[in-house]
C-alpha positions as CSV (number, residue, x, y, z in Angstrom):
1,M,0.0,0.0,0.0
2,F,2.7,2.5,1.0
3,G,5.8,0.8,-0.3
4,P,9.0,0.5,1.6
5,L,9.0,2.7,4.8
6,G,11.7,3.7,7.2
7,W,13.4,6.6,8.8
8,N,17.1,6.3,7.8
9,I,16.7,3.5,5.3
10,Q,13.6,1.8,3.7
11,Y,12.2,-1.4,5.0
12,G,9.8,-3.8,3.3
13,F,7.1,-3.8,5.9
14,N,4.1,-5.5,4.5
15,E,0.5,-6.5,5.2
16,T,1.6,-9.8,6.7
17,D,3.5,-7.9,9.4
18,L,0.2,-6.1,10.3
19,R,-1.8,-9.3,10.0
20,I,0.3,-11.3,12.4
21,S,0.4,-8.4,14.9
22,V,-3.4,-8.1,14.8
23,Q,-3.7,-11.9,15.3
24,Q,-1.4,-11.7,18.4
25,L,-3.3,-8.9,19.8
26,S,-6.5,-10.9,19.3
27,I,-5.0,-13.9,21.2
28,F,-4.0,-11.6,24.1
29,V,-7.5,-10.0,24.2
30,D,-9.2,-13.4,24.0
31,E,-7.1,-14.7,27.0
32,N,-7.5,-11.6,29.2
33,P,-9.8,-8.9,27.8
34,D,-9.4,-6.6,30.8
35,K,-5.6,-6.2,30.7
36,V,-3.5,-7.2,27.6
37,P,0.1,-7.9,28.6
38,I,1.5,-4.8,26.9
39,S,5.2,-5.6,27.4
40,A,4.7,-8.9,25.7
41,L,2.8,-7.3,22.8
42,R,5.4,-4.6,22.5
43,Y,8.1,-7.2,22.2
44,L,6.3,-9.2,19.6
45,V,5.3,-6.3,17.4
46,G,8.3,-4.0,17.9
47,D,11.1,-6.6,18.1
48,C,9.9,-9.6,16.1
49,N,7.2,-8.7,13.6
50,Y,8.4,-5.2,12.5
51,G,11.7,-4.8,14.4
52,G,13.1,-8.0,12.9
53,R,13.4,-6.1,9.6
54,V,15.0,-2.9,11.1
55,T,18.8,-3.0,10.6
56,D,19.8,0.6,11.2
57,E,20.7,1.3,14.9
58,Y,19.0,4.7,14.8
59,D,15.9,3.3,13.2
60,R,15.8,0.6,15.9
61,R,15.9,3.4,18.6
62,T,13.2,5.3,16.8
63,L,11.0,2.2,16.7
64,A,11.6,1.4,20.4
65,V,10.6,5.0,21.4
66,L,7.4,4.8,19.2
67,M,6.6,1.4,20.7
68,S,7.0,2.6,24.2
69,D,4.8,5.7,23.6
70,Y,2.0,3.7,22.1
71,F,2.3,0.3,23.7
72,C,2.3,1.3,27.3
73,D,0.5,0.4,30.5
74,E,-0.6,4.0,30.9
75,M,-3.0,3.6,28.0
76,Y,-5.3,1.9,30.5
77,D,-5.6,5.1,32.4
78,D,-8.7,7.1,31.6
79,D,-6.8,10.4,31.2
80,H,-3.9,9.0,29.1
81,K,-3.4,10.7,25.8
82,F,-1.2,9.7,22.9
83,S,-0.5,13.2,21.7
84,P,0.0,16.6,23.4
85,S,-3.2,17.9,21.7
86,G,-5.2,15.3,23.7
87,I,-7.1,14.4,20.5
88,Y,-5.6,10.9,20.3
89,F,-6.4,8.4,23.1
90,A,-7.6,4.8,23.6
91,P,-11.4,5.0,23.7
92,K,-13.2,3.3,26.6
93,H,-14.5,-0.2,26.1
94,G,-17.8,-0.1,24.2
95,D,-19.8,-1.5,21.4
96,A,-18.7,-1.3,17.7
97,E,-20.7,1.9,17.2
98,S,-18.8,3.7,19.9
99,Y,-15.5,2.8,18.2
100,I,-16.9,4.0,14.8
101,K,-17.9,7.3,16.3
102,Y,-14.5,7.8,17.9
103,T,-12.7,7.0,14.7
104,Q,-14.9,9.6,12.8
């Protein structure tokens, strides 16, 4: 869809990387819907699925920082925001319609 992406060099991230990450998240949610083990998910997605392709040391650092910002235990806090603007946050648990409304 986007072609090779990267910060210092390009990497061939693909839909399979995304698909396996979503499947792993689904497994964790099925096992414990109230609290996904974020550190395990961060390792799988950031170090194995995507990080396994990252060869540049600075890109690896960038990926690690992004993963720690978005895959963090604080995201369970009601007041946690993913951006300084406060626009981006993990919506509270709800039905499908509530997630569609948040996305819009």
